[in-house]
C-alpha positions in Angstrom: -18.4 -9.1 20.3 -14.8 -10.1 20.8 -13.8 -13.8 19.9 -12.4 -15.6 23.1 -8.7 -16.4 22.9 -7.6 -20.5 22.7 -7.1 -21.4 26.5 -3.5 -20.9 27.4 -0.7 -23.3 26.3 1.2 -25.4 29.4 4.4 -23.4 29.4 6.9 -26.3 28.1 6.0 -28.5 25.1 7.4 -32.2 24.9 9.6 -33.6 22.4 7.2 -36.5 20.8 9.9 -38.3 20.0 13.3 -38.1 22.8 10.7 -36.7 26.0 13.1 -33.8 26.2 11.0 -30.3 27.2 11.1 -26.8 25.7 10.1 -23.8 27.4 8.7 -21.0 26.2 9.6 -17.6 28.0 10.0 -14.3 27.8 13.4 -12.7 26.1 16.1 -12.8 29.1 20.0 -11.4 29.4 22.3 -13.8 27.9 19.5 -15.0 25.2 20.9 -12.3 22.5 23.7 -14.5 21.0 22.2 -18.1 21.1 19.3 -16.4 19.5 21.4 -14.9 16.8 22.8 -17.8 16.3 19.8 -20.0 16.3 18.4 -17.6 13.9 21.2 -18.2 11.0 20.6 -21.8 11.1 16.7 -21.5 11.0 16.8 -19.1 8.0 20.6 -19.1 6.5 18.8 -17.1 3.6 18.0 -14.4 5.9 20.5 -14.1 8.7 21.0 -11.9 11.5 23.8 -10.1 12.5 24.4 -9.6 16.1 24.9 -5.7 15.4 21.8 -6.0 13.6 19.8 -7.7 16.4 20.6 -5.2 18.7 19.9 -2.1 16.7 16.5 -3.3 15.2 15.3 -5.3 18.5 16.9 -4.3 21.7 17.5 -1.2 21.2 13.9 -0.5 19.6 11.6 1.9 21.5 8.9 -0.1 21.6 10.6 -3.3 22.5 9.3 -5.0 25.4 11.3 -8.4 26.5 8.2 -10.1 27.4 7.3 -9.7 24.1 10.0 -11.8 22.4 8.7 -15.2 22.8 12.2 -17.6 23.2 12.0 -21.2 23.0 14.3 -22.8 25.0 15.9 -26.7 25.3 18.2 -27.4 27.8 20.7 -24.3 27.1 19.8 -23.9 23.4 17.4 -21.4 21.9 15.8 -23.6 19.7 12.8 -21.1 18.3 11.5 -17.5 18.5 8.8 -15.6 17.7 8.6 -11.2 18.1 5.1 -9.8 19.1 5.5 -6.0 19.6 3.3 -3.3 19.8 3.7 0.5 20.0 5.0 2.6 23.3 6.2 5.7 21.7 4.2 6.8 18.3 5.2 6.8 15.4 4.2 10.0 14.6 2.2 12.8 16.7 0.4 11.0 19.4 -0.8 7.7 18.2 0.0 4.7 19.9 -2.3 2.9 17.2 -3.8 0.6 20.3 -5.4 -1.6 18.0 -2.9 -2.5 16.5 0.3 -5.6 16.8 3.1 -6.9 14.7 5.2 -9.8 14.4 8.1 -8.9 12.6 9.9 -12.5 12.6 9.9 -16.1 13.7 11.6 -19.0 13.6 11.9 -22.8 14.7 15.8 -24.5 14.4 15.6 -27.6 12.4 16.3 -29.8 15.1 13.3 -28.6 17.1 10.8 -29.0 14.0 7.9 -31.3 13.7 6.9 -30.7 17.4 4.3 -28.1 16.6 6.7 -25.6 18.3 6.5 -22.9 15.7 2.7 -22.5 15.9 3.2 -22.7 19.8 5.4 -19.6 19.8 3.1 -17.9 17.2 0.0 -18.3 19.7 2.2 -17.4 22.2 2.7 -14.3 20.4 -0.6 -13.4 19.8 -2.1 -14.5 22.6 0.7 -11.9 24.8 -0.7 -9.1 21.9 -4.1 -9.9 22.9 -3.5 -9.4 26.5 -2.5 -5.6 25.5 -5.6 -5.3 23.2 -4.7 -5.7 19.8 -7.0 -6.8 17.6 -5.3 -6.7 14.7 -2.1 -8.2 13.8 0.6 -7.7 11.1 3.2 -10.1 9.8 5.7 -8.2 9.0 5.1 -4.8 8.2 6.4 -3.5 11.2 7.7 0.0 11.4 10.3 1.7 12.5 12.8 -1.8 12.2 11.5 -4.3 10.0 13.6 -7.0 8.9 11.9 -8.0 5.8 8.2 -6.4 4.4 6.4 -9.7 4.5 6.9 -13.8 4.2 8.6 -14.8 1.4 6.0 -17.9 0.4 8.0 -19.3 -2.3 11.5 -19.4 0.5 9.3 -20.4 3.7 6.3 -22.1 2.4 5.8 -24.2 6.0 5.4 -20.8 7.5 2.8 -19.4 5.0 1.0 -22.9 5.7 0.9 -22.2 9.4 0.6 -18.3 9.3 -2.3 -19.4 7.1 -4.0 -22.1 9.6 -3.6 -19.3 12.4 -5.9 -16.5 10.2 -3.7 -14.7 8.8 -4.8 -13.6 5.3 -2.7 -11.7 2.6 -3.2 -7.4 2.1 -0.9 -7.1 -0.3 2.6 -8.0 -1.8 5.6 -6.2 -1.8 8.0 -6.6 -4.6 12.2 -6.3 -3.9 14.0 -5.3 -6.8 17.5 -5.3 -7.7 19.5 -3.2 -11.0 23.5 -3.8 -11.2 25.2 -0.8 -12.1 28.2 -2.4 -13.2 29.0 -0.2 -16.7 26.3 2.3 -15.8 25.8 5.0 -17.3 23.2 8.0 -17.3 20.7 7.1 -20.3 20.9 9.4 -22.8 17.3 10.1 -23.1 17.5 10.8 -19.2 20.1 13.4 -19.6 18.2 14.7 -22.2 15.2 15.6 -20.2 17.5 17.1 -17.4 18.6 19.6 -19.6 15.2 20.5 -20.6 13.5 20.7 -17.1 16.6 22.6 -16.2 16.0 25.1 -18.7 12.0 25.6 -17.7 13.7 25.8 -14.3 13.7 23.0 -12.1 17.5 22.9 -10.0 18.7 19.5 -9.1 21.1 18.9 -6.3 22.4 17.9 -3.0 20.4 19.6 -0.2 21.3 22.2 1.6 21.4 22.4 6.1 18.5 24.8 5.5 16.7 22.5 2.6 16.4 19.6 5.4 13.3 21.2 6.9 11.3 21.2 4.0 12.4 18.0 3.1 11.5 16.3 5.9 8.2 18.1 6.2 7.9 16.9 2.1 9.0 13.0 3.1 6.6 13.0 6.3 3.5 15.3 5.3 3.4 13.6 1.7 4.4 10.2 1.7 5.0 8.1 5.3 6.4 9.5 8.8 8.5 6.3 8.4 10.6 7.9 5.6 11.1 11.2 7.0 12.0 9.0 10.4 14.8 7.3 8.4 16.1 10.3 6.4 16.5 12.0 9.9 18.1 9.3 11.7 20.5 8.2 9.0 21.9 12.0 8.4 22.2 12.3 12.4 24.2 9.4 12.4 26.6 10.9 10.0 25.1 9.8 6.7 26.6 12.5 3.9 24.2 14.7 2.8 25.5 14.1 -0.8 23.7 10.6 -0.7 20.6 12.8 -1.7 19.3 14.2 -4.8 16.5 17.1 -4.4 14.6 19.0 -7.0 12.9 22.0 -6.9 10.0 23.2 -9.7 10.7 26.8 -11.2 8.0 28.1 -8.0 10.7 27.5 -5.9 8.7 24.6 -4.1 10.7 21.2 -3.0 9.1 18.6 -5.4 10.6 15.6 -4.7 14.0 13.3 -3.6 15.7 10.5 -4.2 18.7 8.8 -2.0 20.4 5.7 -1.2 22.6 4.7 2.4 18.9 5.8 4.4 18.3 2.3 5.7 21.1 0.9 8.2 24.3 2.9 6.5 23.7 0.1 3.7 25.2 2.4 0.4 23.8 0.0 -2.1 20.3 0.0 -1.0 18.2 2.3 -3.1 15.5 4.9 -1.4 13.3 6.4 0.1 12.0 8.3 -3.4 9.6 10.3 -3.7 7.8 12.7 -5.7 4.8 15.3 -5.5 1.9 13.9 -7.0 1.5 17.3 -9.0 5.4 16.8 -10.4 4.5 13.0 -11.8 4.7 12.3 -15.6 6.7 14.9 -16.1 10.3 12.6 -16.1 11.3 14.5 -12.8 10.9 10.9 -10.9 13.1 9.2 -13.9 15.9 12.0 -13.5 16.0 11.8 -9.9 16.1 7.8 -9.8 19.0 7.5 -12.6 20.9 11.0 -10.7 21.2 8.9 -7.5 22.3 5.6 -9.1 24.9 7.8 -11.2 26.2 9.2 -7.7 25.9 5.2 -6.4 28.0 3.9 -9.2 30.5 6.8 -8.5 31.1 5.6 -5.2 31.8 2.6 -6.5 28.4 0.6 -6.0 28.1 -2.5 -8.1 24.5 -2.9 -7.5 21.1 -1.2 -6.2 18.2 -2.7 -4.5 15.5 -2.0 -2.1 13.1 -4.2 -0.7 9.4 -2.9 -0.9 7.4 -1.3 -3.9 3.9 -2.6 -5.2 4.6 -5.1 -8.1 2.5 -3.6 -10.1 2.6 0.3 -9.1 3.4 3.3 -11.2 7.0 3.2 -9.3 7.6 -0.5 -10.2 6.9 0.3 -13.8 9.6 3.2 -13.5 12.3 0.8 -11.7 11.8 -1.8 -14.4 12.0 0.8 -16.8 15.3 1.8 -15.3 16.7 -1.7 -15.7 15.5 -3.4 -11.9 14.1 -6.6 -11.8 12.3 -8.3 -9.3 14.2 -10.4 -7.3 11.8 -11.7 -4.1 8.2 -11.1 -3.6 6.5 -10.9 -0.1 3.0 -11.1 1.1 1.8 -8.6 4.0 -0.4 -10.6 5.9 -3.0 -9.8 8.6 -5.0 -11.7 11.5 -8.2 -10.0 13.1 -10.2 -10.7 16.1 -14.1 -9.4 16.4 
């Protein structure tokens, strides 16, 4: 049986100290610049730029202005919570009718202590509930997430608030970085590259025709969002030499690694995948280092990515290659029955 949502909140929130009132409503024309500025002051460690806000929110095919709940006090934006559900499928025809997401929320420092964060999140959850969403994740929305989840160390008050609203940790995602200044291809990787090549493996930049098989490999064996990211970055003009692919001795595409796929950020590594049948051969390690070598050749000072399991085999491979964990994010979920 479905639980009943709480009574609808009043349209304004009173400031207990000044008596001023905050209106919470859907996004309107003219809110963008003020929202970006308020975000910058509210989360200075994770700011957003106008062009990223436009690309990741306003131009997202799933964006609904009413889902972006904006708190306004006078002529100032003092907070926001973004609720989104699928209007276009990620793959096939699946609109994930029970699933919703909250990719971000924030409250301006001067407006804290009034219960506004709770009000914004409750408003966003009720909006999703009104569209039949019984499962809500924070903040692993694809295709356009800002961070994989909540950095509870950086935002402990947000962690407490989300927990009080029924969000529970599904798993943790580790972000990792590696300095590339002075990077050289390790000798053991060079030897393994030679051995694999002698056995008939072929490493290199994909041809135009290879892209068909690469997209199928990424989408069917790994994640449809990875195929989307590869397709969109190449369509936008990302050079194909940002990708290294490998074919096994039988000629089958067995894996790839790349950089520059997300938002054209050259120092962002990934996505990266190797078929299960080819794992444990050193092939993945070779692909990883061949891309790091190319990144350094382009002048990159570091390589980083946002998301891998802290204790996964991939994380072990990254650590062996010199990556260290820089942040840990909690992917959270709230469910109603």
